[in-house]
Structures are given as C-alpha cells and as structure tokens.
C-alpha positions, 0 to 999 in steps of 0.5 A, spaced: 503 489 535 502 493 528 496 493 525 495 496 517 489 498 516 487 499 509 481 503 506 478 507 499 477 500 495 471 500 491 467 499 485 469 504 479 469 505 471 474 505 466 478 511 467 476 512 473 480 514 479 480 511 487 485 513 493 488 507 498 489 508 505 493 504 509 494 506 517 499 503 521 498 504 529 500 500 535 507 499 538 512 502 533 519 505 533 519 507 526 517 505 519 523 504 513 519 502 506 512 502 505 509 499 498 503 496 495 502 489 492 496 486 488 493 481 487 488 478 482 485 471 481 488 466 479 495 470 479 501 471 484 501 477 489 505 482 484 509 489 486 505 495 485 509 501 487 514 502 494 516 510 498 522 509 502 523 514 509 526 518 504 520 519 500 524 515 494 518 512 489 518 506 484 513 503 480 511 497 477 511 499 470 504 497 469 502 503 472 508 509 471 504 515 469 497 513 473 498 512 480 502 515 485 504 512 492 506 518 498 505 517 505 505 521 512 509 520 517 506 523 522 499 519 521 503 513 519 499 512 513 501 510 506 497 512 500 496 509 492 493 514 488 489 511 482 487 515 477 486 512 469 483 506 472 483 500 467 480 494 468 486 489 469 487 493 475 482 489 478 486 485 485 485 485 491 491 490 494 494 489 500 499 495 504 506 492 507 510 496 511 517 494 515 516 496 522 521 496 528 518 496 534 521 495 541 521 490 546 525 486 551 533 486 547 531 492 543 529 493 536 527 488 532 524 490 524 519 485 520 515 485 514 508 487 516 501 486 511 495 489 512 487 485 509 487 488 503 481 492 500 478 490 494 479 494 487 475 493 481 474 496 475 469 495 471 463 497 467 
C-alpha cells in the first residue's frame, strides 16, 4: 500500500506565507509526476501546481509568481511554498502523485491522493 501524508496547513493573514509538505510512503518503486490541487467550499477541485520527475513545473495562472512547487526525490516528498497569500487561496489542499508499485504481474502505475490539509487566509 501507498500513503500520502500532508502537513503544513493552517490559518494565516493575507500577505503571509505557508509551506505545505506531502510525503509518500509504502511499497514504492518510483514516483512520476507530483502535484497539489485545492478545493474551496462550493467549488470544484482545481489544479494548483505540478512537478515532473525531471523537475518541470506547471502552475495555474492565479498562483504564478506567488507559489513554488518542489520535490525531494530522496525523501519521496513534494512541497508547496505559498507566499503573498490571498483570501481566495482559502481551500483544502490535496497532494497527488503518480506512483509505480511492484506487484505479482510487474509494475502498476496509479494515482494516489492525500487526505487534504486546510489552508485559511483571513485577517
């Protein structure tokens, strides 16, 4: 089994910063793309940022220049540094990873999700 565990959410004032972490553990052969998504109340889940195994990154326009995604492959961990936070960034943030796991029939690749961490930006 594979688990993704997020940490780092909380309450912050507008203009403040937070760093989210997501560590993958379990029977992992390799991790391909990793990313962060978010879901605000009454809205659909949206992509925030992704990073490939080669460290190529992609961001939704609303966070470009404010958020930075990075990964530590040795620790199977992805980070999201969030600066100049705005009230509209308030959401539950979910970690996602595409992970290959070994099995009886060889490797199988699947999407895995964390449990989510709340980020609230408010004065």
